[in-house]
MARTI-779473 format. One record per residue (C-alpha): residue in one letter; z, y, x. Coordinates in nm, 3 decimals, decimal comma. Layout:
<res = A	pz = Z	py = Y	px = X> .
...
END
This chain:
<res = M	pz = 2,814	py = 1,511	px = -0,923> .
<res = I	pz = 2,501	py = 1,294	px = -0,967> .
<res = C	pz = 2,316	py = 1,572	px = -1,152> .
<res = A	pz = 2,409	py = 1,826	px = -0,886> .
<res = F	pz = 2,241	py = 1,617	px = -0,617> .
<res = A	pz = 1,936	py = 1,517	px = -0,821> .
<res = V	pz = 1,620	py = 1,638	px = -0,648> .
<res = K	pz = 1,251	py = 1,562	px = -0,640> .
<res = A	pz = 1,152	py = 1,197	px = -0,675> .
<res = G	pz = 1,013	py = 0,989	px = -0,393> .
<res = A	pz = 1,062	py = 0,642	px = -0,249> .
<res = T	pz = 1,413	py = 0,503	px = -0,227> .
<res = P	pz = 1,596	py = 0,295	px = 0,034> .
<res = Y	pz = 1,668	py = 0,050	px = -0,249> .
<res = D	pz = 1,308	py = -0,079	px = -0,221> .
<res = T	pz = 1,364	py = -0,198	px = 0,135> .
<res = F	pz = 1,723	py = -0,321	px = 0,155> .
<res = G	pz = 1,828	py = -0,355	px = -0,209> .
<res = V	pz = 2,144	py = -0,220	px = -0,365> .
<res = G	pz = 2,486	py = -0,374	px = -0,424> .
<res = A	pz = 2,650	py = -0,639	px = -0,205> .
<res = R	pz = 2,629	py = -0,911	px = -0,470> .
<res = A	pz = 2,263	py = -0,847	px = -0,553> .
<res = V	pz = 2,158	py = -0,827	px = -0,187> .
<res = A	pz = 2,343	py = -1,149	px = -0,102> .
<res = M	pz = 2,147	py = -1,321	px = -0,382> .
<res = G	pz = 1,817	py = -1,218	px = -0,225> .
<res = G	pz = 1,754	py = -0,938	px = -0,474> .
<res = A	pz = 1,703	py = -1,189	px = -0,757> .
<res = Y	pz = 1,907	py = -0,973	px = -0,993> .
<res = G	pz = 1,678	py = -0,857	px = -1,273> .
<res = A	pz = 1,831	py = -1,103	px = -1,520> .
<res = V	pz = 2,191	py = -1,095	px = -1,391> .
<res = G	pz = 2,349	py = -0,749	px = -1,416> .
<res = G	pz = 2,719	py = -0,684	px = -1,433> .
<res = D	pz = 2,741	py = -0,373	px = -1,212> .
<res = S	pz = 2,564	py = -0,045	px = -1,131> .
<res = A	pz = 2,305	py = -0,227	px = -0,915> .
<res = A	pz = 2,136	py = -0,304	px = -1,247> .
<res = C	pz = 2,022	py = 0,061	px = -1,249> .
<res = Y	pz = 1,763	py = -0,048	px = -0,991> .
<res = Y	pz = 1,690	py = -0,415	px = -1,067> .
<res = N	pz = 1,688	py = -0,394	px = -1,449> .
<res = I	pz = 1,867	py = -0,107	px = -1,613> .
<res = A	pz = 1,893	py = -0,294	px = -1,946> .
<res = A	pz = 2,130	py = -0,543	px = -1,779> .
<res = L	pz = 2,394	py = -0,268	px = -1,751> .
<res = T	pz = 2,525	py = -0,409	px = -2,078> .
<res = E	pz = 2,656	py = -0,710	px = -1,881> .
<res = A	pz = 2,903	py = -0,482	px = -1,698> .
<res = G	pz = 3,251	py = -0,395	px = -1,815> .
<res = P	pz = 3,336	py = -0,075	px = -2,003> .
<res = F	pz = 3,447	py = 0,114	px = -1,691> .
<res = Q	pz = 3,409	py = 0,029	px = -1,324> .
<res = I	pz = 3,359	py = 0,212	px = -0,993> .
<res = E	pz = 3,185	py = 0,071	px = -0,684> .
<res = L	pz = 3,196	py = 0,191	px = -0,323> .
<res = D	pz = 2,953	py = 0,045	px = -0,065> .
<res = Y	pz = 2,861	py = 0,083	px = 0,299> .
<res = H	pz = 2,578	py = -0,083	px = 0,487> .
<res = R	pz = 2,406	py = -0,066	px = 0,825> .
<res = A	pz = 2,065	py = -0,206	px = 0,917> .
<res = D	pz = 1,958	py = -0,231	px = 1,282> .
<res = I	pz = 1,579	py = -0,230	px = 1,308> .
<res = D	pz = 1,397	py = -0,400	px = 1,596> .
<res = I	pz = 1,022	py = -0,349	px = 1,547> .
<res = R	pz = 0,792	py = -0,412	px = 1,840> .
<res = F	pz = 0,437	py = -0,321	px = 1,935> .
<res = N	pz = 0,299	py = -0,542	px = 2,213> .
<res = D	pz = 0,659	py = -0,650	px = 2,285> .
<res = R	pz = 0,771	py = -0,290	px = 2,335> .
<res = R	pz = 1,047	py = -0,180	px = 2,100> .
<res = S	pz = 0,973	py = 0,118	px = 1,877> .
<res = D	pz = 1,231	py = 0,392	px = 1,835> .
<res = I	pz = 1,335	py = 0,362	px = 1,469> .
<res = D	pz = 1,680	py = 0,484	px = 1,373> .
<res = P	pz = 1,928	py = 0,241	px = 1,214> .
<res = D	pz = 1,952	py = 0,274	px = 0,838> .
<res = K	pz = 2,315	py = 0,330	px = 0,745> .
<res = G	pz = 2,504	py = 0,506	px = 0,473> .
<res = F	pz = 2,735	py = 0,505	px = 0,173> .
<res = R	pz = 2,676	py = 0,427	px = -0,192> .
<res = I	pz = 2,884	py = 0,513	px = -0,494> .
<res = G	pz = 2,817	py = 0,362	px = -0,835> .
<res = F	pz = 2,983	py = 0,358	px = -1,172> .
<res = V	pz = 2,942	py = 0,211	px = -1,519> .
<res = L	pz = 3,098	py = 0,373	px = -1,825> .
<res = G	pz = 3,062	py = 0,254	px = -2,182> .
<res = K	pz = 3,191	py = 0,169	px = -2,523> .
<res = T	pz = 3,139	py = -0,089	px = -2,797> .
<res = F	pz = 3,021	py = 0,027	px = -3,141> .
<res = F	pz = 2,960	py = -0,208	px = -3,432> .
<res = S	pz = 2,990	py = -0,508	px = -3,198> .
<res = R	pz = 2,717	py = -0,366	px = -2,972> .
<res = R	pz = 2,776	py = -0,267	px = -2,608> .
<res = F	pz = 2,646	py = 0,066	px = -2,476> .
<res = R	pz = 2,664	py = 0,164	px = -2,111> .
<res = I	pz = 2,588	py = 0,464	px = -1,888> .
<res = G	pz = 2,532	py = 0,377	px = -1,524> .
<res = A	pz = 2,460	py = 0,559	px = -1,199> .
<res = T	pz = 2,419	py = 0,471	px = -0,835> .
<res = M	pz = 2,381	py = 0,717	px = -0,547> .
<res = Y	pz = 2,311	py = 0,645	px = -0,179> .
<res = T	pz = 2,339	py = 0,896	px = 0,103> .
<res = P	pz = 2,279	py = 0,839	px = 0,477> .
<res = D	pz = 2,582	py = 0,913	px = 0,690> .
<res = S	pz = 2,393	py = 1,101	px = 0,965> .
<res = H	pz = 2,138	py = 1,321	px = 0,785> .
<res = F	pz = 2,027	py = 1,434	px = 0,442> .
<res = M	pz = 1,670	py = 1,312	px = 0,483> .
<res = R	pz = 1,425	py = 1,249	px = 0,765> .
<res = F	pz = 1,048	py = 1,279	px = 0,811> .
<res = V	pz = 0,850	py = 1,104	px = 1,083> .
<res = L	pz = 0,488	py = 1,219	px = 1,067> .
<res = P	pz = 0,266	py = 1,042	px = 1,321> .
<res = P	pz = -0,068	py = 1,183	px = 1,440> .
<res = R	pz = -0,396	py = 1,078	px = 1,283> .
<res = T	pz = -0,443	py = 0,780	px = 1,513> .
<res = G	pz = -0,077	py = 0,681	px = 1,539> .
<res = P	pz = 0,069	py = 0,367	px = 1,376> .
<res = I	pz = 0,235	py = 0,421	px = 1,038> .
<res = I	pz = 0,500	py = 0,162	px = 0,954> .
<res = V	pz = 0,475	py = 0,120	px = 0,578> .
<res = R	pz = 0,814	py = -0,027	px = 0,484> .
<res = Y	pz = 1,071	py = 0,048	px = 0,753> .
<res = N	pz = 1,031	py = 0,404	px = 0,873> .
<res = N	pz = 1,062	py = 0,714	px = 0,654> .
<res = V	pz = 1,128	py = 0,541	px = 0,325> .
<res = N	pz = 1,491	py = 0,448	px = 0,396> .
<res = H	pz = 1,618	py = 0,773	px = 0,544> .
<res = M	pz = 1,704	py = 0,993	px = 0,249> .
<res = Q	pz = 1,951	py = 1,050	px = -0,027> .
<res = A	pz = 1,870	py = 0,860	px = -0,348> .
<res = A	pz = 2,017	py = 0,827	px = -0,696> .
<res = I	pz = 1,940	py = 0,641	px = -1,019> .
<res = V	pz = 2,095	py = 0,743	px = -1,350> .
<res = G	pz = 2,038	py = 0,567	px = -1,683> .
<res = F	pz = 2,156	py = 0,428	px = -2,014> .
<res = A	pz = 2,147	py = 0,082	px = -2,176> .
<res = G	pz = 2,244	py = -0,051	px = -2,516> .
<res = Q	pz = 2,234	py = -0,369	px = -2,722> .
<res = V	pz = 1,986	py = -0,376	px = -3,008> .
<res = F	pz = 2,117	py = -0,718	px = -3,101> .
<res = S	pz = 2,385	py = -0,923	px = -2,931> .
<res = W	pz = 2,109	py = -1,110	px = -2,747> .
<res = W	pz = 1,874	py = -0,818	px = -2,670> .
<res = S	pz = 1,937	py = -0,503	px = -2,462> .
<res = V	pz = 1,711	py = -0,214	px = -2,365> .
<res = G	pz = 1,760	py = 0,057	px = -2,109> .
<res = A	pz = 1,594	py = 0,357	px = -1,943> .
<res = G	pz = 1,670	py = 0,611	px = -1,675> .
<res = A	pz = 1,532	py = 0,806	px = -1,383> .
<res = T	pz = 1,521	py = 0,784	px = -1,005> .
<res = F	pz = 1,593	py = 1,093	px = -0,796> .
<res = V	pz = 1,558	py = 1,139	px = -0,419> .
<res = S	pz = 1,580	py = 1,430	px = -0,178> .
<res = D	pz = 1,271	py = 1,636	px = -0,100> .
<res = H	pz = 1,199	py = 1,943	px = 0,111> .
<res = V	pz = 0,934	py = 2,212	px = 0,104> .
<res = G	pz = 0,912	py = 2,528	px = 0,311> .
<res = G	pz = 0,773	py = 2,676	px = 0,628> .
<res = V	pz = 0,792	py = 2,968	px = 0,868> .
<res = D	pz = 0,664	py = 3,322	px = 0,829> .
<res = F	pz = 0,710	py = 3,550	px = 1,130> .
<res = R	pz = 0,528	py = 3,809	px = 1,338> .
<res = I	pz = 0,496	py = 3,847	px = 1,714> .
<res = W	pz = 0,535	py = 4,190	px = 1,878> .
<res = E	pz = 0,384	py = 4,283	px = 2,213> .
<res = D	pz = 0,697	py = 4,457	px = 2,338> .
<res = G	pz = 0,980	py = 4,318	px = 2,123> .
<res = P	pz = 1,132	py = 4,002	px = 1,981> .
<res = A	pz = 0,957	py = 3,810	px = 1,703> .
<res = E	pz = 1,085	py = 3,863	px = 1,350> .
<res = G	pz = 1,046	py = 3,661	px = 1,031> .
<res = D	pz = 1,191	py = 3,394	px = 0,809> .
<res = L	pz = 1,229	py = 3,019	px = 0,785> .
<res = K	pz = 1,202	py = 2,921	px = 0,419> .
<res = S	pz = 1,345	py = 2,598	px = 0,285> .
<res = K	pz = 1,368	py = 2,480	px = -0,074> .
<res = L	pz = 1,479	py = 2,172	px = -0,268> .
<res = G	pz = 1,300	py = 2,066	px = -0,587> .
<res = S	pz = 1,390	py = 1,845	px = -0,882> .
<res = E	pz = 1,186	py = 1,586	px = -1,069> .
<res = G	pz = 1,262	py = 1,241	px = -1,211> .
<res = K	pz = 1,065	py = 0,917	px = -1,212> .
<res = I	pz = 1,107	py = 0,657	px = -1,487> .
<res = V	pz = 1,293	py = 0,327	px = -1,462> .
<res = A	pz = 1,307	py = 0,109	px = -1,774> .
<res = G	pz = 1,383	py = -0,247	px = -1,872> .
<res = T	pz = 1,466	py = -0,500	px = -2,137> .
<res = F	pz = 1,709	py = -0,792	px = -2,113> .
<res = F	pz = 1,725	py = -1,102	px = -2,332> .
<res = K	pz = 2,017	py = -1,344	px = -2,346> .
<res = P	pz = 1,940	py = -1,590	px = -2,629> .
<res = W	pz = 2,206	py = -1,829	px = -2,503> .
<res = S	pz = 2,507	py = -1,777	px = -2,280> .
<res = W	pz = 2,346	py = -1,983	px = -2,003> .
<res = L	pz = 2,001	py = -1,813	px = -2,001> .
<res = G	pz = 1,897	py = -1,459	px = -1,913> .
<res = L	pz = 1,545	py = -1,310	px = -1,916> .
<res = G	pz = 1,452	py = -0,965	px = -1,790> .
<res = V	pz = 1,149	py = -0,740	px = -1,762> .
<res = S	pz = 1,170	py = -0,405	px = -1,581> .
<res = Y	pz = 0,947	py = -0,119	px = -1,470> .
<res = R	pz = 0,976	py = 0,136	px = -1,188> .
<res = E	pz = 0,738	py = 0,431	px = -1,175> .
<res = Q	pz = 0,542	py = 0,512	px = -0,861> .
<res = H	pz = 0,651	py = 0,802	px = -0,644> .
<res = Q	pz = 0,526	py = 0,961	px = -0,327> .
<res = Q	pz = 0,630	py = 1,291	px = -0,175> .
<res = K	pz = 0,351	py = 1,540	px = -0,120> .
<res = M	pz = 0,474	py = 1,759	px = 0,161> .
<res = H	pz = 0,327	py = 2,105	px = 0,222> .
<res = L	pz = 0,457	py = 2,324	px = 0,502> .
<res = P	pz = 0,286	py = 2,667	px = 0,511> .
<res = N	pz = 0,332	py = 2,840	px = 0,846> .
<res = K	pz = 0,223	py = 3,200	px = 0,908> .
<res = I	pz = 0,228	py = 3,359	px = 1,252> .
<res = G	pz = 0,123	py = 3,721	px = 1,270> .
<res = M	pz = 0,065	py = 3,964	px = 1,560> .
<res = Y	pz = 0,046	py = 4,342	px = 1,546> .
<res = D	pz = -0,214	py = 4,545	px = 1,736> .
<res = L	pz = -0,247	py = 4,427	px = 2,094> .
<res = Q	pz = -0,318	py = 4,714	px = 2,339> .
<res = V	pz = -0,457	py = 4,705	px = 2,693> .
<res = F	pz = -0,179	py = 4,939	px = 2,813> .
<res = E	pz = 0,101	py = 5,086	px = 2,608> .
<res = G	pz = 0,004	py = 5,425	px = 2,470> .
<res = N	pz = -0,358	py = 5,434	px = 2,591> .
<res = G	pz = -0,497	py = 5,376	px = 2,241> .
<res = I	pz = -0,732	py = 5,095	px = 2,350> .
<res = I	pz = -0,670	py = 4,801	px = 2,117> .
<res = L	pz = -0,797	py = 4,455	px = 2,202> .
<res = F	pz = -0,696	py = 4,288	px = 1,876> .
<res = H	pz = -0,614	py = 4,450	px = 1,546> .
<res = D	pz = -0,354	py = 4,309	px = 1,311> .
<res = G	pz = -0,416	py = 3,935	px = 1,302> .
<res = R	pz = -0,258	py = 3,625	px = 1,161> .
<res = L	pz = -0,268	py = 3,250	px = 1,214> .
<res = V	pz = -0,220	py = 3,053	px = 0,891> .
<res = L	pz = -0,139	py = 2,688	px = 0,955> .
<res = D	pz = -0,088	py = 2,466	px = 0,651> .
<res = V	pz = 0,052	py = 2,121	px = 0,726> .
<res = Y	pz = 0,011	py = 1,848	px = 0,465> .
<res = S	pz = 0,133	py = 1,493	px = 0,438> .
<res = N	pz = 0,217	py = 1,224	px = 0,186> .
<res = S	pz = 0,535	py = 1,038	px = 0,268> .
<res = H	pz = 0,813	py = 0,811	px = 0,137> .
<res = F	pz = 0,581	py = 0,610	px = -0,089> .
<res = S	pz = 0,724	py = 0,366	px = -0,342> .
<res = P	pz = 0,468	py = 0,170	px = -0,549> .
<res = E	pz = 0,464	py = 0,122	px = -0,922> .
<res = Q	pz = 0,654	py = -0,201	px = -0,989> .
<res = Y	pz = 0,667	py = -0,457	px = -1,268> .
<res = Q	pz = 0,944	py = -0,713	px = -1,239> .
<res = F	pz = 0,995	py = -1,039	px = -1,430> .
<res = A	pz = 1,327	py = -1,219	px = -1,394> .
<res = V	pz = 1,516	py = -1,528	px = -1,513> .
<res = S	pz = 1,871	py = -1,648	px = -1,459> .
<res = V	pz = 2,029	py = -1,981	px = -1,546> .
<res = K	pz = 2,405	py = -2,038	px = -1,561> .
<res = P	pz = 2,471	py = -2,409	px = -1,616> .
<res = S	pz = 2,848	py = -2,359	px = -1,587> .
<res = D	pz = 3,108	py = -2,089	px = -1,534> .
<res = R	pz = 3,105	py = -2,171	px = -1,163> .
<res = L	pz = 2,731	py = -2,174	px = -1,093> .
<res = L	pz = 2,440	py = -1,927	px = -1,128> .
<res = F	pz = 2,071	py = -1,947	px = -1,029> .
<res = A	pz = 1,822	py = -1,658	px = -1,047> .
<res = A	pz = 1,459	py = -1,583	px = -0,965> .
<res = D	pz = 1,246	py = -1,266	px = -0,977> .
<res = A	pz = 0,874	py = -1,195	px = -0,938> .
<res = T	pz = 0,768	py = -0,834	px = -0,873> .
<res = H	pz = 0,419	py = -0,685	px = -0,874> .
<res = Y	pz = 0,379	py = -0,392	px = -0,629> .
<res = K	pz = 0,087	py = -0,156	px = -0,690> .
<res = Y	pz = 0,027	py = -0,041	px = -0,332> .
<res = S	pz = -0,340	py = 0,036	px = -0,396> .
<res = D	pz = -0,241	py = 0,382	px = -0,522> .
<res = M	pz = -0,089	py = 0,485	px = -0,190> .
<res = K	pz = -0,247	py = 0,793	px = -0,034> .
<res = Y	pz = -0,272	py = 0,875	px = 0,336> .
<res = N	pz = 0,068	py = 0,932	px = 0,492> .
<res = M	pz = -0,028	py = 1,089	px = 0,822> .
<res = A	pz = 0,023	py = 1,459	px = 0,893> .
<res = Y	pz = -0,277	py = 1,686	px = 0,916> .
<res = G	pz = -0,310	py = 2,063	px = 0,942> .
<res = I	pz = -0,560	py = 2,327	px = 0,833> .
<res = A	pz = -0,559	py = 2,630	px = 1,061> .
<res = V	pz = -0,724	py = 2,961	px = 0,967> .
<res = M	pz = -0,738	py = 3,266	px = 1,196> .
<res = E	pz = -0,746	py = 3,599	px = 1,013> .
<res = G	pz = -0,828	py = 3,951	px = 1,128> .
<res = D	pz = -0,972	py = 4,005	px = 1,478> .
<res = F	pz = -0,837	py = 3,666	px = 1,580> .
<res = G	pz = -1,074	py = 3,502	px = 1,336> .
<res = E	pz = -1,372	py = 3,682	px = 1,489> .
<res = V	pz = -1,289	py = 3,564	px = 1,840> .
<res = F	pz = -1,145	py = 3,221	px = 1,756> .
<res = P	pz = -1,332	py = 3,090	px = 1,449> .
<res = T	pz = -1,178	py = 2,784	px = 1,286> .
<res = R	pz = -1,329	py = 2,484	px = 1,117> .
<res = P	pz = -1,164	py = 2,250	px = 0,868> .
<res = P	pz = -1,057	py = 1,914	px = 1,013> .
<res = P	pz = -1,243	py = 1,597	px = 0,916> .
<res = P	pz = -1,115	py = 1,431	px = 0,598> .
<res = V	pz = -0,816	py = 1,199	px = 0,631> .
<res = P	pz = -0,912	py = 0,838	px = 0,549> .
<res = E	pz = -0,721	py = 0,661	px = 0,273> .
<res = P	pz = -0,515	py = 0,360	px = 0,388> .
<res = G	pz = -0,684	py = 0,117	px = 0,146> .
<res = L	pz = -0,372	py = -0,087	px = 0,072> .
<res = E	pz = -0,376	py = -0,380	px = -0,174> .
<res = D	pz = -0,163	py = -0,479	px = -0,473> .
<res = V	pz = 0,073	py = -0,767	px = -0,392> .
<res = W	pz = 0,351	py = -0,983	px = -0,538> .
<res = G	pz = 0,701	py = -1,040	px = -0,408> .
<res = Y	pz = 0,932	py = -1,329	px = -0,497> .
<res = A	pz = 1,310	py = -1,353	px = -0,483> .
<res = F	pz = 1,544	py = -1,648	px = -0,533> .
<res = G	pz = 1,921	py = -1,647	px = -0,538> .
<res = A	pz = 2,226	py = -1,857	px = -0,618> .
<res = E	pz = 2,598	py = -1,800	px = -0,663> .
<res = G	pz = 2,874	py = -2,058	px = -0,684> .
<res = A	pz = 3,252	py = -2,042	px = -0,719> .
<res = A	pz = 3,401	py = -2,219	px = -0,416> .
<res = L	pz = 3,751	py = -2,155	px = -0,551> .
<res = K	pz = 3,854	py = -2,057	px = -0,903> .
<res = L	pz = 4,217	py = -1,998	px = -1,001> .
<res = D	pz = 4,382	py = -1,805	px = -1,285> .
<res = N	pz = 4,389	py = -1,477	px = -1,094> .
<res = F	pz = 4,162	py = -1,544	px = -0,798> .
<res = R	pz = 3,797	py = -1,639	px = -0,749> .
<res = L	pz = 3,594	py = -1,691	px = -0,432> .
<res = D	pz = 3,214	py = -1,687	px = -0,474> .
<res = V	pz = 2,959	py = -1,800	px = -0,218> .
<res = R	pz = 2,607	py = -1,653	px = -0,242> .
<res = G	pz = 2,269	py = -1,701	px = -0,084> .
<res = G	pz = 1,912	py = -1,587	px = -0,135> .
<res = Y	pz = 1,556	py = -1,564	px = -0,009> .
<res = N	pz = 1,298	py = -1,291	px = -0,064> .
<res = Y	pz = 0,931	py = -1,311	px = 0,030> .
<res = R	pz = 0,730	py = -0,989	px = 0,057> .
<res = E	pz = 0,355	py = -1,023	px = 0,099> .
<res = T	pz = 0,199	py = -0,748	px = 0,305> .
<res = P	pz = -0,021	py = -0,496	px = 0,122> .
<res = V	pz = -0,194	py = -0,389	px = 0,445> .
<res = P	pz = -0,542	py = -0,534	px = 0,512> .
<res = E	pz = -0,684	py = -0,574	px = 0,860> .
<res = Q	pz = -0,684	py = -0,235	px = 1,036> .
<res = T	pz = -1,020	py = -0,257	px = 1,211> .
<res = D	pz = -1,126	py = 0,109	px = 1,175> .
<res = L	pz = -0,948	py = 0,447	px = 1,209> .
<res = T	pz = -0,640	py = 0,385	px = 0,996> .
<res = N	pz = -0,328	py = 0,227	px = 1,145> .
<res = S	pz = -0,103	py = 0,131	px = 0,855> .
<res = V	pz = 0,136	py = -0,130	px = 0,994> .
<res = D	pz = 0,299	py = -0,414	px = 0,803> .
<res = S	pz = 0,309	py = -0,794	px = 0,788> .
<res = D	pz = 0,436	py = -1,071	px = 0,561> .
<res = T	pz = 0,815	py = -1,054	px = 0,562> .
<res = H	pz = 1,075	py = -1,324	px = 0,498> .
<res = I	pz = 1,423	py = -1,205	px = 0,406> .
<res = F	pz = 1,724	py = -1,437	px = 0,417> .
<res = S	pz = 2,063	py = -1,333	px = 0,284> .
<res = A	pz = 2,413	py = -1,468	px = 0,233> .
<res = G	pz = 2,746	py = -1,332	px = 0,119> .
<res = L	pz = 3,097	py = -1,384	px = -0,010> .
<res = G	pz = 3,279	py = -1,229	px = -0,302> .
<res = V	pz = 3,649	py = -1,225	px = -0,381> .
<res = T	pz = 3,768	py = -1,127	px = -0,729> .
<res = F	pz = 4,142	py = -1,082	px = -0,790> .
<res = N	pz = 4,403	py = -0,854	px = -0,943> .
<res = P	pz = 4,684	py = -0,766	px = -0,701> .
<res = F	pz = 4,835	py = -0,506	px = -0,939> .
<res = P	pz = 4,844	py = -0,666	px = -1,286> .
<res = T	pz = 5,110	py = -0,423	px = -1,405> .
<res = V	pz = 4,888	py = -0,126	px = -1,312> .
<res = L	pz = 4,532	py = -0,253	px = -1,367> .
<res = R	pz = 4,444	py = -0,468	px = -1,665> .
<res = K	pz = 4,113	py = -0,568	px = -1,506> .
<res = S	pz = 4,034	py = -0,735	px = -1,176> .
<res = M	pz = 3,882	py = -0,585	px = -0,862> .
<res = S	pz = 3,628	py = -0,737	px = -0,624> .
<res = F	pz = 3,549	py = -0,721	px = -0,255> .
<res = D	pz = 3,201	py = -0,841	px = -0,154> .
<res = V	pz = 3,026	py = -0,871	px = 0,183> .
<res = F	pz = 2,670	py = -0,965	px = 0,275> .
<res = E	pz = 2,444	py = -1,037	px = 0,569> .
<res = Q	pz = 2,067	py = -0,982	px = 0,534> .
<res = Y	pz = 1,805	py = -1,080	px = 0,792> .
<res = H	pz = 1,439	py = -0,965	px = 0,780> .
<res = Y	pz = 1,182	py = -1,161	px = 0,976> .
<res = I	pz = 0,847	py = -0,980	px = 1,010> .
<res = S	pz = 0,575	py = -1,232	px = 1,089> .
<res = P	pz = 0,382	py = -1,150	px = 1,411> .
<res = R	pz = 0,042	py = -0,998	px = 1,340> .
<res = I	pz = -0,239	py = -0,885	px = 1,570> .
<res = M	pz = -0,463	py = -0,594	px = 1,473> .
<res = H	pz = -0,812	py = -0,601	px = 1,627> .
<res = K	pz = -1,022	py = -0,283	px = 1,631> .
<res = D	pz = -1,400	py = -0,297	px = 1,585> .
<res = D	pz = -1,446	py = -0,006	px = 1,825> .
<res = P	pz = -1,312	py = -0,088	px = 2,175> .
<res = T	pz = -1,273	py = 0,284	px = 2,245> .
<res = N	pz = -1,040	py = 0,335	px = 1,946> .
<res = D	pz = -0,739	py = 0,548	px = 2,047> .
<res = A	pz = -0,490	py = 0,290	px = 1,920> .
<res = G	pz = -0,669	py = -0,019	px = 2,053> .
<res = D	pz = -0,567	py = -0,375	px = 1,967> .
<res = Y	pz = -0,195	py = -0,436	px = 1,922> .
<res = E	pz = 0,056	py = -0,696	px = 1,804> .
<res = Y	pz = 0,320	py = -0,605	px = 1,547> .
<res = K	pz = 0,639	py = -0,799	px = 1,480> .
<res = G	pz = 1,006	py = -0,742	px = 1,425> .
<res = T	pz = 1,347	py = -0,835	px = 1,291> .
<res = I	pz = 1,604	py = -0,635	px = 1,095> .
<res = N	pz = 1,969	py = -0,725	px = 1,063> .
<res = S	pz = 2,159	py = -0,560	px = 0,778> .
<res = M	pz = 2,528	py = -0,597	px = 0,694> .
<res = G	pz = 2,739	py = -0,436	px = 0,426> .
<res = A	pz = 3,040	py = -0,449	px = 0,200> .
<res = S	pz = 3,128	py = -0,334	px = -0,151> .
<res = W	pz = 3,457	py = -0,259	px = -0,328> .
<res = T	pz = 3,461	py = -0,269	px = -0,710> .
<res = I	pz = 3,748	py = -0,149	px = -0,925> .
<res = R	pz = 3,747	py = -0,224	px = -1,299> .
<res = F	pz = 3,957	py = -0,045	px = -1,561> .
END
């Protein structure tokens, strides 16, 4: 099923809201923890910490309240389902695991919002979250204390356009062409566990950005003054309009993680991630129109001015999380979790034409997890039910334009996002 839905790589919703109820509740500090399919994103080598066979079902909803000059922008809630699984075996006292996680929005397959050249472009919370995404990979133990893993990220992508002709005395005819592509982007990691109480992880996620091209062709047959008089105003002509955009950008990422487990009831974790936003290209829509035939003689076209690059900067993000067993019995465990994630903005002051929008963001999270086995005669392993609450606080930021006649003008940007979700894990 995962392979059937694998399509061209681009940014994933995992970058914004995380993946897995346990990992999100711990602030995303999960690169040296593992134990479920969320490791496919945080550090795929940590899949070896999961059991030999487990299935996870998630649902989450994030309500986004982003404001410009105290007026709320119209950004759809991010909501959808996730399915994940881990499958593996032990050979020669070494654990090997295959893992996959797939997220799909519950209201659409994917969504593009392409603002005009002077419109504000919200870097983290607009397009990037609204698409189907999947990560598939493999991990294995080289030694009992060292694991390595690798895989690929896949997300939905669309290319196509319209090709039709207009008749003077009849309906238009033509085609709407739509096509899905397929391409993978690398995820890789290594996980060290020299002692049972210490975990160390290093992971890598390759950059991806969708390059959208929509070719549109509108043709018109000979246009006569009067039907049948033979006087033709325009001979066969065509308007060719190519629309381009870069969208759904996810930066190249290097993540360094540590976890400390002083007892069976307590876990602390911290991650530091380097985001290479400086490679991001423009993500506004622009079109190149060319008139052919007699149309081109009467209505000559000129190429539009070049689109300025956003000029984003490389930044670091930091995550901290903790988990503690509030109640631990023979066949029942209640875990309490909490976390904090700081994301520095990659967007410099927008004083000129560009209007990339972002600000330093503080993310607070909390959650509960219950692990139990209500059917010991049927299932040898336990199952878990986890819930989380995640709150994003976007620091207020004012953008001042050097040119007072700039179309966008000065504006204040701020916002909050409230995300909630739950996960059900069954182990076999």
